[in-house]
C-alpha positions in Angstrom: 109.8 -41.6 -33.9 110.4 -45.3 -34.5 111.0 -44.9 -38.2 113.1 -41.8 -38.0 116.4 -43.2 -39.2 117.6 -42.2 -42.6 117.8 -45.7 -43.9 114.2 -46.5 -43.3 113.7 -44.2 -46.4 113.5 -47.1 -48.8 111.0 -48.9 -46.6 109.0 -45.7 -46.4 109.2 -45.2 -50.2 108.1 -48.8 -50.7 105.2 -48.4 -48.3 104.2 -45.1 -50.0 103.7 -47.0 -53.2 102.2 -50.2 -51.7 98.5 -49.6 -52.0 96.9 -52.1 -54.2 96.7 -55.5 -52.6 94.3 -55.8 -49.7 94.1 -58.1 -46.8 91.3 -58.9 -44.4 88.5 -56.4 -44.3 90.0 -54.0 -46.9 88.9 -56.2 -49.8 85.2 -55.5 -49.1 85.4 -51.8 -48.9 87.4 -50.4 -51.8 86.0 -46.9 -51.6 87.2 -46.6 -48.0 90.6 -48.0 -48.8 91.0 -45.5 -51.6 90.0 -42.7 -49.3 92.6 -43.8 -46.7 95.3 -44.2 -49.3 94.5 -40.7 -50.7 94.8 -39.3 -47.2 98.2 -41.0 -46.6 99.7 -40.2 -50.0 100.7 -36.6 -49.4 102.2 -37.5 -46.0 104.3 -40.3 -47.5 105.4 -38.1 -50.4 106.4 -35.2 -48.1 108.2 -37.6 -45.7 110.0 -39.2 -48.6 111.2 -35.8 -49.8 112.4 -34.7 -46.3 114.3 -38.0 -45.8 115.9 -38.0 -49.3 117.1 -34.4 -48.7 118.6 -35.4 -45.3 120.2 -38.6 -46.6 121.8 -36.7 -49.4 123.6 -34.7 -46.8 124.5 -37.6 -44.4 122.8 -40.3 -42.3 123.1 -38.0 -39.3 121.2 -35.3 -41.1 118.5 -37.7 -42.1 118.1 -38.7 -38.5 117.6 -35.0 -37.6 115.2 -34.5 -40.5 113.2 -37.5 -39.5 113.1 -36.6 -35.8 111.9 -33.1 -36.4 110.0 -33.2 -39.7 108.1 -36.5 -39.7 105.8 -35.6 -36.7 105.2 -32.2 -38.1 104.4 -33.6 -41.6 101.9 -36.1 -40.1 100.2 -33.1 -38.3 100.3 -30.9 -41.4 98.7 -33.5 -43.6 95.9 -34.3 -41.1 92.6 -32.5 -41.4 89.3 -32.5 -39.5 88.3 -36.1 -39.3 91.7 -37.4 -40.5 94.6 -38.4 -38.2 97.8 -40.2 -39.4 101.1 -41.5 -38.3 103.5 -44.4 -38.2 104.3 -47.2 -35.8 106.7 -50.1 -35.6 107.1 -53.5 -34.1 110.3 -52.3 -32.4 110.1 -48.7 -31.4 112.8 -46.1 -31.7 110.6 -43.4 -30.2 107.8 -44.2 -27.8 105.8 -41.3 -29.3 105.1 -43.7 -32.2 103.6 -46.5 -30.0 100.8 -48.2 -31.8 97.3 -47.1 -31.1 95.3 -50.0 -29.7 93.5 -50.8 -33.0 96.9 -50.8 -34.8 98.5 -53.6 -32.7 96.4 -56.5 -34.0 96.5 -55.1 -37.5 100.4 -55.0 -37.4 100.4 -58.6 -36.1 98.3 -59.7 -39.1 100.3 -57.6 -41.7 103.6 -58.9 -40.3 102.5 -62.4 -41.6 102.2 -61.1 -45.2 104.9 -62.1 -47.7 107.8 -59.7 -47.6 107.5 -56.8 -50.0 103.8 -57.2 -50.7 101.3 -54.4 -50.8 99.7 -55.6 -47.6 97.2 -53.3 -46.0 94.0 -53.5 -43.9 90.9 -51.5 -43.1 89.1 -51.8 -39.8 86.0 -50.3 -38.4 86.8 -48.1 -35.3 83.2 -47.3 -34.3 81.4 -44.0 -34.3 81.6 -43.9 -38.1 85.4 -43.9 -38.1 87.7 -46.3 -39.9 91.4 -47.2 -39.4 93.7 -48.2 -42.3 97.2 -49.4 -42.0 99.8 -50.5 -44.7 102.9 -52.4 -44.2 106.4 -51.0 -44.2 109.1 -53.5 -45.2 112.8 -53.1 -44.2 114.8 -52.2 -47.3 118.6 -52.8 -47.5 119.3 -49.1 -47.1 117.4 -49.1 -43.8 120.0 -51.4 -42.3 122.5 -48.6 -41.8 120.4 -47.4 -38.8 118.1 -50.4 -38.2 120.4 -53.3 -38.8 123.0 -55.2 -36.7 126.1 -53.4 -38.0 125.5 -49.7 -37.2 128.6 -47.5 -37.4 129.8 -46.4 -34.0 129.4 -42.7 -34.7 125.8 -43.2 -36.0 125.0 -45.5 -33.0 126.2 -42.8 -30.7 123.9 -40.2 -32.4 121.0 -42.6 -32.2 121.7 -43.4 -28.6 121.8 -39.7 -27.7 118.5 -38.9 -29.5 116.7 -42.1 -28.6 118.0 -43.6 -25.3 115.4 -46.4 -25.3 115.9 -47.3 -29.0 114.7 -50.8 -29.8 114.6 -50.4 -33.6 117.8 -52.2 -34.4 118.6 -55.7 -35.6 116.4 -55.8 -38.6 117.2 -57.7 -41.8 116.3 -56.7 -45.3 112.8 -57.6 -46.2 111.5 -57.9 -42.6 108.2 -56.3 -41.6 109.2 -53.0 -40.0 105.8 -51.4 -39.1 103.0 -49.5 -40.6 101.7 -46.2 -41.9 98.3 -45.7 -40.4 95.3 -43.3 -40.8 92.1 -42.8 -38.9 89.3 -41.1 -40.8 85.6 -40.6 -40.9 83.9 -43.1 -43.2 83.3 -41.7 -46.7 79.7 -40.8 -47.4 77.9 -43.6 -49.4 76.3 -42.7 -52.7 72.6 -43.5 -52.8 
């Protein structure tokens, strides 16, 4: 996955808590934003726990935890009518390529001030909605996503992700998004 490295943990942690300030269409539909955030919260919390456990052991263990547990956690926290995941502007894993609706949302969220709680809700058609929230690169992320990756860690990343493009980030840069697709909540009458 594009955000699998252990040092994206801080960015993920920040994104998991960044759910209050809206951008674009989200401001007009608070109920849907809350539903999307509620759907993503358990995924973010579980991913945070898995990555913290991995990083406590070593950066290499966190890479392994992220590579194997993150996709399983996204699936485990999905439900009928709810699909979720992550994507990034520079992919580590092509399996995390942005869905078509996520691409323009990422472009808009990338323009938000660094560290803000930027998120956006969009209509997908057929009664479904898409929601994405920004992930910002934290200093800790730079161990695996910065310019100065240790040779042993770079070798592990190269072996696991031969087409890795998720390097060269600086602290505070837009990294990508958590996203969720869900059925629109029923409106009260």
